[in-house]
N, C-alpha and C positions, 0 to 999 in steps of 0.2 A: 691689635690691642685688642683689648677685652672690653666689655664695656666698664668690667668693677678696676680698670686700670684708670678708665681717662673719669672715671668718676672721682675714684683716690687721691688723681691729680691734680683735679678740678679744684675738690674739698682740702688740700696741703696747704699752710699755710707759707712754702716753703717747697723749692726742687732742687735738690743737688743734684747735678748733668755734671757729665765727664766734659764735656765741650759744648759750653751753650750756643756759638755759632750753627752748633747742628743739631741742639736739642732744640731750638725756635722753631725751626721746620715743623718739627711734629707737633708741638706744642700749639701752633700754628692751623695746621691740619686739621685738631679738633678742637679747635677755638678755646683752646687753656689760658686763662689769662696768667696765672699763678707766678707769683715772682720766681728767680732762678737762682743761684748760687752754683759758683766754678767749684766740683770735685774731681780732682784725678792723683795720677801717679806722683805728681811735686811736692803735691800738699796734703797727701792723706791724711798724715797724724795730728798735722797744726790742725788743718778745718777739720777735721774730727772732731776733737776737742771743744769744737765751738760750735758746733752741728749738734752735742751732745746736752747741750749749756741747754741752748733752745728748746729739744726734747724736754730736759729737766722743768723749764720754764713754764713746759705745756703746751708747745708749739706741736705740729704737725711735717713731720718734715717726711716728704718720697726720692730716692734715691734711686736715680735710672745711669744708662748706660750708653754711648753710642752704638754699640750694638751686641747683641746676646743677653745674657742674665748679669747683673749685678754681682759682683761677690766671686764670678770664675773669670780668673784669670785678671782680675780685674780691684783696682783698690778697696773696692768697696767691702770687702772682708774686713780690713780694720776697721769700719765706721760698726757695722755688726757686731765685731766680738768687745768696741769699745760700750756700746751701747749696752750688752749685755754685764758688763763690768759694774754698769753705775744702774740696771736695773730698770734698764729702759723697755716698753716691748717691742719688737718687730715681728713683724710677718711680710709673708712674701707672694708676693703678685704671680705664679707661675708665666713663664713665654716663652720664647724661642732661646736655646742653648746650641749653639755650633758645635759640639761635643757630643750633645745625643741626636740632635739633626744628622751628622756623621752616620754616627754609630748604627741608627735605623738604613742610612741608604746604603751601607758597607757591606752587606750581604756578608759581613763575617759574623764568628756568633758572639750575641750580643748579651747570654745568661749572666757570663764572668767580665769583666772590662776594668782597667786601670786608668788615669785621665791623670796624665802629668804636663798637660799646659806647654807652654814655652816651654825646651830645655833650659839648664843653666848657659848663659857666657860665661861665668867664670869656668877656665879651663877644664881644673881639677874634679869640683862638680859636676861638670857634665859626662864628665870621665868615669864619675862612678856611676852617676845615675845612667851612662848608655850601659855600663855593663850589671847593674842590676835589673834591666829590661832582657838585656838577654837572655835570662834564664829564668821570665816572666810567661806565665801559660797562659794568664788572662791575655785577651786580647786591649791594644795596648789605643790609646788616642791621644794625640800632639798637635799642637798648634804651630805653625811655622807663619811666618812671612814671606813673597816671590824673592826678594834679594836674600834670603839663606836658605834657600827651599833645598837648593844644588850640594851645599855643603851639611847637610842636615842629611840628605838622603844617601853622602859618602859614607859617614861615618855611622848611619845606622844599617847598611852593607857590610861594612867593614867589620862591626861589633855585631851584629844578628846575625849574617848572613844571607841568602837569597828569601826572602818571606815576603807572601801577600802581602797587599797595601791595596788601599782605597784612598784614589786621593781626589779630598770633594773642596771644591774650589769654589770664592763667591756664592756660597751656599743662600737659598732662598734670594738672592738679587738674580738680575736682570741675566748674565751671563754665568749661570752655574753651571758647571759642569762635574762628575764623577764620574773617575776611571777606574777600574778593578784592573788590577796588573801585580805585577813583584818589583821591588826595590831596584831589581840589576836592569829591567827594563823601562823602570821612572828614568832612572840615569840616561839611559840610550834618549828615552824622549826629549831631556830636556839639553841634550849634549843637540838637537837639532833645531828645537824651540825656546824662546824665551818664554820663564814663568812669569804670570802676573796673574795680581789676586790673592787675599788673604785663604789659607790653604787650611784645612785638617788631615793630618793623615791616621789613618788607623790599618793597625798592622797587626796581622795574624801571632796571639801570642805561639814560646813553644808547646809543643803537643807534652804530652805527661810520657809519652815512648822516646821522644828528642831530650828530654828534660833527663829520664833516667841515663840514658845512654852518654849525656855529657856526664853525669856523677860515676858510673863504672868510670867511664874514660879517666877525670880526676884522679880515682883514686889504685886505677893500673902504673901511672905513671913512677908510683913506689911497690918496693918489692913486698913480698908477703908479711916476712918478719918484719918487715918495719910498719906495716900497718897495722898487725898482733903488735906490737909493741906500744904503737900508740892509745890501743885500748891497753894493755895488758898495766901501761903506767897513769894508766886513771885508776886501777885500784880494782879493775875489772878480772872474775878471774878465768881461766884460762880457755873452759868450755865452752863459757857465754860470747869471747873475744872471739872465738874460731867463728862462731855464731854471728856477731857483728861483722865480721870479716868477709864470709860468706855472705850477706846479703847486701854490703856495699858494692862487691865483684863482682854480682850476679851470677853468683856459684851456689853452689849446696856445699855444707858443711862435712859431706864426707868427704869433696874434692880439695878443701882448706887442709884435712885430717891426713890425708895422702899425702900433699906436698908437702907440709911438715913433715912428714916421716920417713920420704923418699927423698927430697930435696929436688924433686922433678917440679917442673909446670905444672900447676893443674890446668 
């Protein structure tokens, strides 16, 4: 908690909190007596409208969450969007965010990363997201609860293969642990011990070399003739189509030309 945050909470007319029972401990610790109201996943739309009305009437409202940063895997994003739509000024007072904390502790590349939060609960949507992540070249950051972690690790291993993963548990708390391992070894670990605490998974993305091999492998499932027709049917001339086919399959244009004229495999 920075002095700026403490002062902002003291000066606010109202504090919107995910769970007022948790937040009262924070306010008591800093001797803050600002009134609170609940704002959570199950009232986020209706309550956001009421909070915006107060803001438009000239009140200052502060939004806090149980842990981390409001808006990151949190209903706060609904309130911020509604404020923007109504011309209400919004500012953010930076604080801890589990996704960034985990990324910096993971030892995995942090220059480029994608944050997925919790995977969707809907089976079809979940499968689509996992398939997209299978070819993601950036470092992947996911959240997961302890009672779902094994199932999620199984799905990740099945879809992504055995990747490097750093298991970050209970970040910034008393029992914080950071475990660099692989998806396969993580599954073996939790076959022996019960997972506990909230998790952030930081997973190595597919390398460009691996991604290129995947792309080539996909094209090799069809014949060179079918591959050529794929481009010719789009109105691409034969010379250009051969160049595209060669690039897709990781071959030279000469190889494709020789194959098409001799009937042999390049």
